[in-house]
C-alpha positions as CSV (number, residue, x, y, z in Angstrom):
1,M,129.0,87.9,96.3
2,S,131.8,90.3,97.8
3,E,132.6,89.7,101.8
4,I,131.4,92.5,104.1
5,E,134.3,93.7,106.1
6,E,134.6,96.1,109.6
7,I,136.8,99.0,108.6
8,S,137.9,101.8,110.6
9,V,136.1,104.8,109.8
10,D,139.2,106.7,109.8
11,L,140.6,104.9,107.1
12,I,137.6,105.9,104.8
13,D,138.2,109.3,102.9
14,E,135.4,110.9,101.0
15,P,135.9,111.7,97.6
16,K,137.7,115.2,96.9
17,D,134.5,116.2,94.5
18,Q,131.9,115.0,96.9
19,Q,128.7,116.0,95.0
20,R,126.3,116.1,98.1
21,I,124.9,119.3,98.4
22,G,123.2,119.2,101.9
23,I,121.9,116.8,104.3
24,D,118.7,116.5,106.8
25,E,120.8,116.9,110.5
26,E,117.5,115.5,112.1
27,K,117.4,112.6,109.8
28,L,121.2,111.8,110.4
29,H,120.9,112.0,114.0
30,E,117.9,109.9,113.7
31,L,120.0,107.4,111.7
32,A,122.8,107.4,114.1
33,Q,120.5,106.3,116.8
34,S,118.8,103.6,114.7
35,I,122.8,102.0,113.9
36,K,123.4,102.4,117.5
37,D,120.1,100.4,118.7
38,H,120.1,98.0,115.5
39,G,123.2,98.0,113.7
40,L,123.9,99.0,110.2
41,L,121.6,96.6,107.9
42,N,123.2,97.8,104.4
43,P,126.9,97.9,104.3
44,I,128.5,101.0,102.5
45,H,130.8,100.5,99.3
46,V,134.2,101.6,98.9
47,F,137.3,100.6,96.6
48,A,140.9,100.8,98.0
49,N,143.4,103.3,97.7
50,G,146.6,102.0,98.9
51,P,146.3,101.6,102.8
52,R,143.1,103.4,103.0
53,F,139.7,103.6,100.9
54,I,137.6,105.8,99.4
55,L,133.9,105.8,100.0
56,I,131.7,104.9,96.7
57,A,128.3,104.7,97.9
58,G,127.0,105.6,101.9
59,W,127.8,108.9,102.5
60,R,124.9,109.2,105.3
61,R,125.9,106.2,106.7
62,L,129.1,106.8,107.1
63,K,128.4,110.4,108.4
64,A,125.9,108.6,110.8
65,H,128.7,106.2,112.1
66,K,131.3,109.2,113.2
67,L,128.3,111.0,115.0
68,A,127.3,107.9,116.8
69,S,131.5,107.5,117.7
70,L,131.3,104.5,116.2
71,A,135.0,102.8,115.6
72,T,134.1,100.7,112.3
73,I,131.4,100.7,109.7
74,K,130.4,97.4,107.8
75,S,132.0,97.6,104.4
76,I,132.1,96.0,101.2
77,V,135.2,96.7,98.8
78,L,135.0,96.6,95.0
79,P,137.6,96.3,93.0
80,V,137.2,99.1,90.5
81,D,138.6,101.7,88.9
82,A,138.4,105.6,89.2
83,L,135.5,105.6,86.5
84,E,134.0,102.3,87.5
85,A,133.7,104.2,91.1
86,D,132.0,107.7,89.5
87,L,129.8,105.7,87.8
88,L,128.6,103.3,90.5
89,R,128.1,106.6,92.4
90,A,125.9,108.3,89.8
91,H,123.7,105.3,89.9
92,E,123.6,105.4,93.3
93,N,122.4,109.0,93.5
94,E,119.7,108.6,90.4
95,F,117.9,105.6,91.7
96,R,117.6,106.9,95.1
97,E,114.3,107.5,96.4
98,D,115.2,111.0,97.2
99,I,116.7,112.0,94.0
100,N,118.5,115.7,94.1
101,P,117.8,116.8,90.4
102,I,121.3,119.3,91.0
103,E,123.6,116.5,92.7
104,S,122.4,114.2,89.3
105,A,123.1,116.9,87.3
106,I,126.8,116.9,88.6
107,Y,127.4,113.9,88.9
108,I,126.3,113.9,85.3
109,S,128.7,116.7,84.3
110,R,131.5,115.0,86.3
111,L,131.2,111.7,83.5
112,Q,131.5,114.2,80.8
113,E,134.2,116.3,82.0
114,K,136.3,114.0,83.8
115,H,136.1,110.8,82.0
116,G,135.3,112.5,78.7
117,K,131.8,110.4,78.1
118,T,129.2,112.1,75.4
119,V,125.8,112.3,76.4
120,E,125.0,109.5,74.3
121,E,127.4,107.2,76.1
122,I,126.1,108.4,79.7
123,S,123.0,108.1,78.4
124,K,123.7,104.3,78.1
125,L,125.6,104.1,81.3
126,L,122.7,104.9,83.1
127,N,120.2,103.8,81.6
128,R,118.5,107.0,81.1
129,S,117.2,108.9,77.9
130,V,119.2,111.2,76.0
131,V,116.7,114.1,76.7
132,Y,116.9,112.9,80.3
133,V,120.7,113.7,80.6
134,R,120.6,116.9,78.3
135,G,118.2,118.5,80.6
136,R,120.2,117.5,83.8
137,L,123.4,119.4,82.1
138,D,121.4,122.6,81.4
139,L,120.5,122.6,84.9
140,L,124.2,123.7,85.6
141,N,123.7,126.7,83.1
142,Y,120.7,128.0,85.5
143,P,121.5,130.9,87.7
144,D,122.9,129.8,91.2
145,Y,119.7,132.0,92.5
146,L,117.8,129.4,91.0
147,I,119.5,126.5,91.2
148,E,120.0,127.0,95.0
149,P,116.1,126.3,95.3
150,I,116.1,123.4,93.2
151,A,118.8,121.8,95.4
152,S,116.8,122.6,98.7
153,G,113.0,121.5,96.8
154,A,112.1,124.6,97.5
155,I,111.4,125.1,93.8
156,S,110.5,122.1,91.2
157,L,112.0,121.5,88.2
158,G,108.9,121.8,86.1
159,A,108.6,125.6,87.6
160,A,112.1,126.4,87.9
161,S,112.6,125.7,83.9
162,W,109.8,128.5,83.1
163,L,111.2,130.7,85.3
164,N,114.4,130.2,83.9
165,R,112.9,131.6,80.2
166,I,112.2,135.0,81.6
167,G,115.1,136.8,79.6
168,D,115.4,139.8,81.9
169,E,117.8,139.3,84.9
170,T,116.4,141.4,87.4
171,I,112.5,140.4,86.7
172,R,113.9,136.5,87.0
173,S,115.5,137.2,90.4
174,R,112.6,138.6,91.9
175,Y,110.2,136.2,90.4
176,V,112.5,133.5,92.0
177,G,112.3,135.2,95.4
178,F,108.3,135.6,95.2
179,A,108.4,131.6,94.5
180,V,110.8,130.9,97.1
181,R,109.2,132.7,99.7
182,G,105.4,131.8,99.1
183,G,105.7,128.4,96.9
184,I,104.8,128.1,93.3
185,T,103.9,125.1,90.9
186,A,104.8,124.9,87.6
187,S,101.1,125.7,86.5
188,Q,101.5,129.5,88.6
189,A,105.4,129.9,87.2
190,H,104.2,129.2,83.5
191,S,101.1,132.1,83.9
192,W,104.5,134.4,85.9
193,F,106.8,134.0,82.4
194,Q,103.7,135.0,80.3
195,S,103.0,138.1,82.5
196,W,106.7,138.8,81.5
197,D,106.1,138.1,77.7
198,L,103.2,140.1,77.7
199,G,104.7,143.0,79.2
200,V,102.4,142.8,82.6
201,V,105.3,143.2,85.0
202,G,104.4,145.1,88.1
203,Q,107.0,147.7,89.8
204,N,106.6,146.9,93.6
205,P,109.2,144.3,94.8
206,D,106.8,142.9,97.0
207,V,103.7,142.1,95.1
208,P,104.1,138.9,93.3
209,P,103.6,139.1,89.3
210,I,100.1,139.5,88.1
211,I,98.5,136.3,86.1
212,P,97.1,137.3,82.5
213,E,93.5,136.3,82.1
214,S,94.8,134.3,78.9
215,S,97.0,131.7,81.2
216,T,93.7,130.3,83.0
217,N,93.5,126.7,83.5
218,A,90.1,126.1,81.5
219,Y,89.2,123.8,79.7
220,Q,90.1,124.0,75.8
221,P,88.7,121.0,73.9
222,L,90.8,119.9,70.9
223,K,89.6,120.5,67.6
224,A,90.0,120.0,64.1
225,D,88.2,120.5,60.9
226,C,85.8,117.9,59.1
227,I,87.7,116.8,55.8
228,I,83.6,117.2,54.1
229,C,81.9,120.2,55.1
230,Q,85.2,122.0,56.6
231,H,83.5,123.2,59.9
232,S,85.7,123.1,63.2
233,D,84.4,120.7,65.6
234,E,85.4,118.6,68.8
235,L,87.4,115.6,68.0
236,G,85.1,113.6,70.2
237,N,82.5,114.7,67.3
238,L,84.7,113.5,64.6
239,G,85.2,110.4,63.3
240,M,88.4,108.6,61.9
241,Y,88.3,107.3,58.2
242,Y,90.2,105.7,55.9
243,I,90.0,107.3,52.7
244,H,91.9,107.3,49.4
245,P,93.0,110.7,48.1
246,A,91.0,110.3,44.6
247,C,87.8,109.6,46.8
248,E,88.4,112.4,49.0
249,Q,88.8,115.0,46.1
250,A,85.8,113.3,44.3
251,I,83.5,113.9,47.8
252,R,84.9,117.6,48.2
253,S,83.8,118.5,44.5
254,T,80.4,117.6,45.4
255,T,77.7,119.9,47.0
256,P,79.3,121.0,50.8
257,V,77.2,119.8,53.6
258,N,74.9,122.1,55.1
259,D,74.7,122.9,58.8
260,S,71.4,120.7,59.6
261,Q,73.4,117.9,58.1
262,N,76.4,118.6,59.9
263,E,74.4,119.0,63.1
264,E,73.1,115.2,62.4
265,N,76.7,113.9,61.7
266,K,77.5,114.6,65.3
267,I,75.1,112.3,66.3
268,S,75.6,109.7,63.7
269,T,79.5,109.6,63.4
270,P,80.9,106.7,65.3
């Protein structure tokens, strides 16, 4: 186990391309007070860079120490290179409770661009699916006015995905403004996308989009055709059978089941 050292906060540098987007000042002050009262329970991680050190993990803890005017901070010095340090930062970001999807996207992009890693390689390094990694990278192609509310938590990823599909830049920007001011769910954003797709777009910039009647959340049962009578019905009223193609063809060539028999089948089908 690596030793814990007391290192001067003045000797610890943040990465030049620090990816953190913002910080809750109130929570930072609370952390600073907690550290002053009870000490630091979880040391930060750094790696040596000549006579100085570069931060790997523990950005808020380092900020809190400086805010509390504490001269030193408990640290663990890891024997890693730049790639390993970036990978550790990405891991810390991915698996913390308050993960920021935009920060996650920037870290993943850093691994791809700075270190030449492919999407598949990053997927394995972070223990994430390829779909997840591609989705994060796609976020960086969103317009800035949509990236910012995602980063701040004002708009969820699900809602942002639907809003980004709106092809008209002016309309999309207006809809994002509505979402930031009034809040929005992924379902509502889907409806707003449908309103644009169907051409139902209001001209008043102060009025939210009209939600088409076809986009209501009413329950839509799953249906399929019976292989015997060809009547469409809910899946709950149909049974699942294993049947040879030749046997199916033989059954289909017989007299079709009438409607009254079909009603009886709904009751007797397992």
